[in-house]
PABAMI-680911 format. One record per residue (C-alpha): residue in one letter; y, z, x. Coordinates in nm, 4 decimals, padded with zeros to 6 digits. Example, Ala and Ser with C-alpha at 12.3 -4.5 7.8 and 13.67 -1.06 7.14 Angstrom:
BEGIN
a,-00.4500,00.7800,01.2300
s,-00.1060,00.7140,01.3670
//
This chain:
BEGIN
x,00.0000,00.0000,00.0000
x,00.3595,-00.0407,00.1059
x,00.2957,-00.3652,00.2934
x,00.3897,-00.7242,00.2149
x,00.0828,-00.9359,00.1451
x,00.0281,-01.2880,00.2799
x,00.0962,-01.5686,00.0350
x,-00.2763,-01.6008,-00.0422
x,-00.3011,-01.2508,-00.1932
x,-00.1135,-01.0786,-00.4742
x,-00.1152,-00.7381,-00.6396
x,-00.1323,-00.7139,-01.0199
x,00.1079,-00.4484,-01.1484
x,00.1841,-00.3082,-01.4928
x,00.5282,-00.2874,-01.6547
x,00.6088,00.0329,-01.4666
x,00.5217,-00.1278,-01.1331
x,00.1923,00.0625,-01.1016
x,-00.1164,-00.0835,-00.9394
x,-00.3650,-00.1985,-01.2062
x,-00.6615,-00.2104,-00.9694
x,-00.6712,-00.5926,-00.9789
x,-00.5627,-00.8381,-00.7082
x,-00.5373,-01.2172,-00.7021
x,-00.6607,-01.4640,-00.4418
x,-00.4269,-01.7629,-00.4861
x,-00.5266,-01.9918,-00.1994
x,-00.7466,-01.9894,00.1127
x,-00.7094,-01.6680,00.3107
x,-00.6344,-01.7452,00.6741
x,-00.8501,-01.5870,00.9427
x,-00.5682,-01.3598,01.0596
x,-00.5291,-01.2242,00.7052
x,-00.8951,-01.1462,00.6423
x,-00.8552,-00.7766,00.7414
x,-00.5927,-00.7459,00.4668
x,-00.8282,-00.9121,00.2190
x,-01.1178,-00.6812,00.3081
x,-00.8941,-00.3736,00.2755
x,-00.7811,-00.4832,-00.0718
x,-01.1316,-00.5749,-00.1858
x,-01.2601,-00.2257,-00.1063
x,-01.0712,-00.0672,-00.3929
x,-00.9528,-00.3593,-00.6090
x,-01.1189,-00.6067,-00.8400
x,-01.0507,-00.9572,-00.7106
x,-00.9637,-01.2499,-00.9385
x,-00.9013,-01.6113,-00.8351
x,-00.5805,-01.7929,-00.9279
x,-00.5848,-02.1682,-00.8603
x,-00.2457,-02.2393,-00.7034
x,-00.3254,-02.4624,-00.4069
x,-00.4648,-02.8105,-00.4632
x,-00.8330,-02.8150,-00.5649
x,-00.8877,-02.4589,-00.4355
x,-01.1477,-02.3027,-00.4368
x,-01.3118,-02.6311,-00.3327
x,-01.2755,-02.7714,00.0178
x,-01.0703,-03.0883,00.0421
x,-01.0257,-03.3128,00.3447
x,-00.6600,-03.3694,00.2648
x,-00.5847,-03.0097,00.3632
x,-00.7605,-03.0181,00.6999
x,-00.4303,-03.0118,00.8908
x,-00.3080,-02.7068,00.7017
x,-00.6128,-02.4789,00.6679
x,-00.9200,-02.3991,00.8709
x,-01.2028,-02.6237,00.7484
x,-01.5483,-02.6658,00.8990
x,-01.6280,-02.9950,01.0645
x,-01.8751,-03.1322,00.8087
x,-01.8421,-03.0066,00.4535
x,-01.8988,-03.0894,00.0928
x,-01.6322,-02.9601,-00.1474
x,-01.8596,-02.7033,-00.3151
x,-01.9227,-02.5299,00.0168
x,-01.5781,-02.3826,-00.0319
x,-01.7370,-02.1495,-00.2865
x,-01.9292,-01.9737,-00.0083
x,-01.6262,-01.8194,00.1570
x,-01.6116,-01.4375,00.1240
x,-01.2757,-01.4350,-00.0535
x,-01.4207,-01.6730,-00.3159
x,-01.7465,-01.4843,-00.3614
x,-01.5439,-01.1656,-00.4182
x,-01.3632,-01.3110,-00.7212
x,-01.5300,-01.1968,-01.0407
x,-01.3201,-01.4247,-01.2647
x,-01.0874,-01.7221,-01.2360
x,-00.7482,-01.8206,-01.3740
x,-00.7422,-02.1976,-01.3301
x,-00.5398,-02.5132,-01.3957
x,-00.8136,-02.7745,-01.4336
x,-00.9107,-03.0099,-01.7164
x,-01.2745,-02.9908,-01.5994
x,-01.3186,-02.6410,-01.4561
x,-01.6933,-02.6879,-01.4004
x,-01.6088,-02.9360,-01.1225
x,-01.3919,-02.6892,-00.9335
x,-01.5001,-02.3319,-01.0052
x,-01.8105,-02.1326,-00.9115
x,-02.0453,-02.1087,-01.2102
x,-02.1150,-01.8012,-01.4166
x,-01.7772,-01.6282,-01.3990
x,-01.5179,-01.5759,-01.6756
x,-01.2338,-01.8280,-01.6811
x,-00.8872,-01.8612,-01.8298
x,-00.6648,-02.1706,-01.8349
x,-00.3668,-01.9992,-01.6735
x,-00.1340,-02.1097,-01.3924
x,00.1132,-01.9348,-01.1675
x,00.3787,-02.1590,-01.3245
x,00.3073,-02.0005,-01.6643
x,00.5268,-01.7120,-01.5464
x,00.8334,-01.9402,-01.5755
x,01.1270,-01.7258,-01.6892
x,01.2962,-01.9573,-01.9374
x,01.6130,-01.7553,-01.9896
x,01.6627,-01.7004,-01.6158
x,01.6329,-02.0745,-01.5517
x,01.8797,-02.1601,-01.8258
x,02.1281,-01.9067,-01.6924
x,02.0985,-02.0468,-01.3402
x,02.1008,-02.4157,-01.4325
x,02.3411,-02.4155,-01.7276
x,02.5827,-02.1259,-01.6691
x,02.8522,-02.2932,-01.8815
x,02.6250,-02.4595,-02.1357
x,02.4861,-02.8140,-02.1629
x,02.5963,-03.0647,-01.8988
x,02.6429,-03.4401,-01.8911
x,02.3803,-03.6681,-01.7378
x,02.4506,-03.8416,-01.4073
x,02.1019,-03.9767,-01.3245
x,01.8255,-04.1300,-01.5316
x,01.5421,-03.9932,-01.3164
x,01.5103,-03.7210,-01.0538
x,01.2228,-03.6829,-00.8071
x,01.1843,-03.4114,-00.5441
x,00.9613,-03.3979,-00.2363
x,01.0492,-03.2132,00.0823
x,00.9890,-03.3884,00.4119
x,00.6655,-03.2230,00.5175
x,00.3183,-03.3807,00.5314
x,00.1715,-03.1183,00.3000
x,00.4278,-03.1902,00.0279
x,00.3963,-03.5662,00.0837
x,00.0232,-03.5319,00.0208
x,00.0450,-03.3001,-00.2804
x,00.3297,-03.4916,-00.4460
x,00.1938,-03.8341,-00.3443
x,00.4991,-03.9741,-00.1699
x,00.3325,-04.3165,-00.1324
x,00.2931,-04.3547,-00.5085
x,00.6413,-04.2156,-00.5608
x,00.7920,-04.4861,-00.3374
x,00.6115,-04.7585,-00.5313
x,00.7331,-04.6097,-00.8605
x,01.0907,-04.5850,-00.7356
x,01.0879,-04.9564,-00.6518
x,00.9800,-05.0358,-01.0080
x,01.2212,-04.7966,-01.1766
x,01.5241,-04.9133,-00.9794
x,01.4233,-05.2804,-00.9544
x,01.2789,-05.3497,-01.2999
x,01.4817,-05.1101,-01.5136
x,01.7942,-05.0731,-01.3008
x,01.7823,-04.6967,-01.3336
x,01.9969,-04.4428,-01.1515
x,01.7535,-04.2263,-00.9552
x,01.8181,-03.9114,-00.7516
x,01.5696,-03.8300,-00.4752
x,01.5845,-03.4729,-00.3462
x,01.4431,-03.3796,-00.0077
x,01.3972,-03.7175,00.1606
x,01.7322,-03.7616,00.3369
x,01.5691,-03.7905,00.6809
x,01.2772,-04.0105,00.5751
x,01.2510,-04.3335,00.7740
x,01.0381,-04.4851,00.4962
x,01.2817,-04.4206,00.2120
x,01.3215,-04.7484,00.0211
x,01.6668,-04.9066,00.0187
x,01.7170,-04.9676,-00.3518
x,02.0143,-05.0253,-00.5823
x,02.0772,-04.7179,-00.7959
x,01.8875,-04.4864,-00.5606
x,02.0798,-04.1812,-00.4436
x,01.9509,-03.9299,-00.1901
x,02.0600,-03.5688,-00.1818
x,02.1317,-03.4741,00.1778
x,02.2637,-03.1176,00.1451
x,01.9344,-02.9420,00.2202
x,01.7986,-02.6809,00.1977
x,01.9346,-02.6119,-00.1480
x,01.9669,-02.2734,-00.3164
x,01.7338,-02.2554,-00.6153
x,02.0101,-02.2425,-00.8765
x,02.1924,-02.5394,-00.7206
x,01.8718,-02.7454,-00.7242
x,01.8240,-02.6649,-01.0924
x,02.1777,-02.7783,-01.1663
x,02.1008,-03.1184,-01.0158
x,01.7834,-03.1480,-01.2239
x,01.9719,-03.0523,-01.5392
x,02.1955,-03.3577,-01.4917
x,01.9006,-03.5979,-01.5047
x,01.7530,-03.7479,-01.8187
x,01.3935,-03.7342,-01.6891
x,01.1988,-03.5566,-01.4127
x,00.9283,-03.7688,-01.2487
x,00.6187,-03.5975,-01.1057
x,00.3753,-03.8505,-00.9529
x,00.1786,-03.5617,-00.8018
x,-00.1990,-03.5648,-00.7660
x,-00.3020,-03.2460,-00.5861
x,-00.0393,-03.0088,-00.7227
x,-00.2097,-02.7169,-00.8962
x,00.0912,-02.5236,-01.0233
x,00.4048,-02.7422,-01.0277
x,00.6890,-02.5027,-01.1051
x,00.9324,-02.7944,-01.1303
x,00.7563,-02.9104,-01.4470
x,00.8132,-02.6084,-01.6766
x,01.1507,-02.5515,-01.5090
x,01.2591,-02.8980,-01.6227
x,01.1336,-02.8296,-01.9745
x,01.3263,-02.5012,-01.9832
x,01.6446,-02.7037,-01.9150
x,01.5525,-02.9417,-02.2009
x,01.4750,-03.2258,-01.9574
x,01.1631,-03.4273,-02.0537
x,00.9045,-03.5196,-01.7919
x,00.7185,-03.8242,-01.6616
x,00.3911,-03.6980,-01.5130
x,00.1000,-03.8567,-01.3247
x,-00.1987,-03.8486,-01.5602
x,-00.4362,-03.7382,-01.2845
x,-00.2341,-03.4336,-01.1753
x,-00.4582,-03.1328,-01.1054
x,-00.2427,-02.8729,-01.2788
x,00.0525,-02.8853,-01.5150
x,-00.0975,-03.1489,-01.7446
x,-00.1084,-02.8904,-02.0232
x,00.2742,-02.8906,-02.0385
x,00.2845,-03.2625,-02.1277
x,00.2815,-03.3220,-02.5035
x,00.4500,-03.5644,-02.7451
x,00.7370,-03.3134,-02.7565
x,00.7876,-03.2835,-02.3804
x,00.7257,-03.6209,-02.2123
x,00.4780,-03.8897,-02.1140
x,00.1918,-03.9546,-01.8744
x,00.1601,-04.2543,-01.6417
x,-00.1093,-04.3648,-01.3982
x,00.0763,-04.5398,-01.1151
x,00.3475,-04.7984,-01.0459
x,00.1666,-05.0379,-01.2796
x,00.2641,-04.8490,-01.5947
x,00.5503,-04.6235,-01.4825
x,00.8170,-04.8606,-01.6182
x,00.6725,-04.8573,-01.9692
x,00.6243,-04.4792,-01.9632
x,00.9769,-04.4176,-01.8314
x,01.1223,-04.6437,-02.0992
x,00.9401,-04.4474,-02.3703
x,01.0853,-04.1206,-02.2417
x,01.4377,-04.2573,-02.1965
x,01.4470,-04.4083,-02.5452
x,01.2436,-04.1454,-02.7294
x,01.3219,-03.8120,-02.8890
x,01.1814,-03.5014,-02.7224
x,01.2326,-03.1273,-02.7654
x,01.0951,-02.9821,-02.4393
x,01.2899,-02.6571,-02.4352
x,01.1933,-02.5642,-02.7910
x,00.8272,-02.6480,-02.7226
x,00.8183,-02.4432,-02.4023
x,00.9802,-02.1453,-02.5751
x,00.7180,-02.1545,-02.8511
x,00.4220,-02.1766,-02.6158
x,00.5024,-02.0347,-02.2716
x,00.7463,-01.8121,-02.0845
x,00.7160,-01.5039,-01.8664
x,00.6472,-01.2455,-02.1383
x,00.3748,-01.4538,-02.3030
x,00.2117,-01.5109,-01.9632
x,00.2186,-01.1418,-01.8782
x,00.0562,-01.0556,-02.2128
x,-00.2119,-01.3290,-02.1846
x,-00.3031,-01.2196,-01.8346
x,-00.3283,-00.8548,-01.9396
x,-00.5556,-00.9508,-02.2314
x,-00.7802,-01.1547,-02.0014
x,-00.8173,-00.8791,-01.7418
x,-00.8768,-00.6180,-02.0105
x,-01.1524,-00.8355,-02.1583
x,-01.3508,-00.8531,-01.8333
x,-01.6592,-00.6293,-01.8152
x,-01.5354,-00.2830,-01.7332
x,-01.1717,-00.3818,-01.7823
x,-01.1159,-00.1715,-02.0919
x,-00.9340,00.0893,-01.8835
x,-00.6392,-00.1447,-01.8340
x,-00.3924,-00.0151,-02.0922
x,-00.0884,-00.2243,-01.9980
x,00.0222,-00.4772,-02.2599
x,00.1923,-00.6868,-01.9897
x,00.1148,-00.7332,-01.6199
x,00.2768,-00.9322,-01.3416
x,00.1893,-01.0342,-00.9869
x,00.3733,-00.9498,-00.6680
x,00.3286,-00.9675,-00.2933
x,00.4442,-00.6131,-00.2231
x,00.4191,-00.2603,-00.3560
//
């Protein structure tokens, strides 16, 4: 207690900030953090939270960022001690049987479900609704991990279609130093990086659509954040997590550059109510209550009396 946990591990606390006896494993635990994991697992019940690509599976695309054995099949990722310790899973997947160890309780629940709608609105729209400057906004920081998760190659192809075929005004955030940024009419690049969170939200709020061509993003916070600001979304159909936020009220799916123009046109000319939908279905308080109900329903979890719980990296 009293220490800050690595990003892979999180405490679960009640409304008074008290330890509930549960902890989350959110992503692969690095070798140097295994002593912290073992110390937590001695007196806490461990639960998995899928917040990093196809975790808990192995995936070759993450070899440069995490320690992976030389020859693996994805399911061998289930054999790691911090996976075997998880008695239940909160996941983001359409087909959880493909990704999760069998025989353990599951809940469709993402880290991004904790989106605080009122906090986002206050940060992004401090003076109320704003005018629109861009048709589409896309964000991807200049790091190989983000380029992989957010599929920068597909994004570039989509940008060419959106600017070339539709003549849209597009804001790209985070690619100012990219040598492979396409030179397109209507394409604007935000160079004042890094941005404070509230300033980034204010840019997004001035767009008519947020595009997310991501494939291996498990918990895209930018998606519900956009909805909270009443900005509809254009989302890659094959995205790992976040697909559950895309409905006829919030936006459209697309597959690749072949159909992105048609999907973008539907969003730009359609009528959507993303903020109202998100408020009815998600938000921080609902997430805290759902998570508490799930943990309380696990075998032996009846002792958890809290109606709401939250996760944190420190006590």
